[in-house]
Steps between C-alpha positions, in 0.01 A plus 500: 500500500136585523332832576166597646373711211567260214736748330748319269824408670722707268526873566620720215331835554267702722317621188178299498565339838152478656444698819400184690817320392720797595339522844539124545874527430532801732312322780727196462807724511366661818478154657860431395613819674372343821684177424821697450475635854475156658797320652440206264441646154469182293173388338437171315295669224748432217673194643615279214470783245791641301534873438759645262592868534631594154645850515645645180545844661678596819276503805535505877161562661285307252723194462562464873129552573395223261769266633395565858130459418556169324712360783261616771217323319700178485596496130829383352640827361755522219655837420593548136724797416546609139858615563589146610295323233532415132308820428825682557639289213221596262236237575151616404210526743324227302788257552522596867126437534537150359782429747294624795192308385703178496549543876121474551463800731163597646565873475748728325547857620658707223655845479614596152607819318255436215131577530286193439764249610272339765230431237766360264629272775153381603430379146806276518485352850238282662475689826386827656698818435517816711624825351758659730557788256523501120679797347301820543176305467379383842593391852172362639628359828653836594163666438322241715751560779448875468123451519541290816715774655247769408206299634683425825538876553187643336243220495277476193657681203165594345509877441854543634741719301840351421769703321768325293793735447795483262596297194163336436574419135785262578367356827347152502408564864296804398317308227397218731400742774286711266307193387459352848420820689238584238345155549495555878317831459780746573544829318844482340681823410835477320747786536777518241647709220335444163804305376449241776136416432402170332323504166258215574139619495385249764742650752399853406134419565562337839686796650507877507818680396665817627841662538409703812606292799456776758136556410423127514663393828248656746223273366704179477450204729825349374785595272715246320841623387675336204867488419627629167550203267834621366578164342186528283490875440644692208708794624304744284179422692643562846514847652799610705526320836457820699205616289328164541554498877363853534182419308436138593714411801341433840678712761402579862305809393291299256452213745345750740236578236354150535202448732590365845390149398688511168764238433806488273608192303801421281553166319880533508775529410511872579691772315683699769 
């Protein structure tokens, strides 16, 4: 499980991820896209390695993607679901970590409702850890995938303007994208009501903030729409559904405001 840039094998965050390391990961992912289009999709890269996907939150796209990636690279993949584990009986993450470590895996991919869980796990296991989403903190692999998608369509992101629209405060996808897009030289503009803006100063300094979506769209190279994190949001902070859609929803009229080369992204799942 080596890499060309020398970046440590564990991946917790895009905050502080060097530009060279990010581009190395993106270039490797681009190569894997080509592999996925071949008739024979198997590679021997991780043959003999064991990967555990430990998901303590429900997931479709992310869990299946990691399972498919591990299998296509030749790894032995074990899927660990919290609902079917001792965690559902009250077992702590620390005890679960000790159980997983006893299996001597080479990599654990973790999604957890608590921010910081991947760091906690890494301190207790003797293998690499990849953060597949921890609470509202970060989702670095989603951001790397988004960057690959943007670069496939737009080329170099230096100087490009990317809008992130919606519930930024409760979105781990938004956090990871703000950090990574800033590192890659993009101008990030977040569009949200004041009650859906994060308090962290580092995020505030890496992006511009506005509540006027119509004025922003004509100068955007890409717009990333976010779902409303209802499971994490206090009702008092959320405007009426119709009011939110009128101010921050992307409809056909607004889509027409984008430049002809502009692209639209959504990490899913979507609020319809």
